[in-house]
Phi, psi and omega in degrees: 000128181269179191297319183298318180292320181294315179295330177293319179293319179300318178291319182297325186268003176079018179288330180288322173295321173299315180295317179298328179268359186282162177281166183298327181292312181294325178302316184294321181292318179295322180294318181297318173300312183300319181296320180297314178295325175292324173293318176299319178295318180291329181286324180289323176296319179290325176297316180297325176290321181294315179298320182291321177296319180294320181291321175301317179295320181295316179296323180288324177299311184299318181292326179292316181299311180297327178291322175294318178295322175303331182270003173115353183273156169286167177294319175305312182298316179301310180297328181290320178298316181298311178305314178295327176288327172296323175296318179297316175301318180295322178294317174302319182290323178293326179291322179290327178295321178287324179295326180289320183296316181295321173304317181292319177302309184301317182295321183291321181291331177294322188281000000 
């Protein structure tokens, strides 16, 4: 649920009017509750995204393994090749991060 929808529901249930007429202490409590709910909604959204990405990755891995099995490799060999590819990708990612870090250091020293 996005912010616009939440605001519409708050208005529908009279919470905006209640907030408008509240004392400063009550307003602070309401803001704190809103902040907590926003954090919970954000965490739920991140979890849904992570689960979706994991499911997509698992489906892709299964298809790749099946295609290698169809080409004559065993399941163990296919999984081993897949793991080696992941290791190579991780090493490449770490190398790029290190290169960026070095570049930023050099740029900082020049200024």
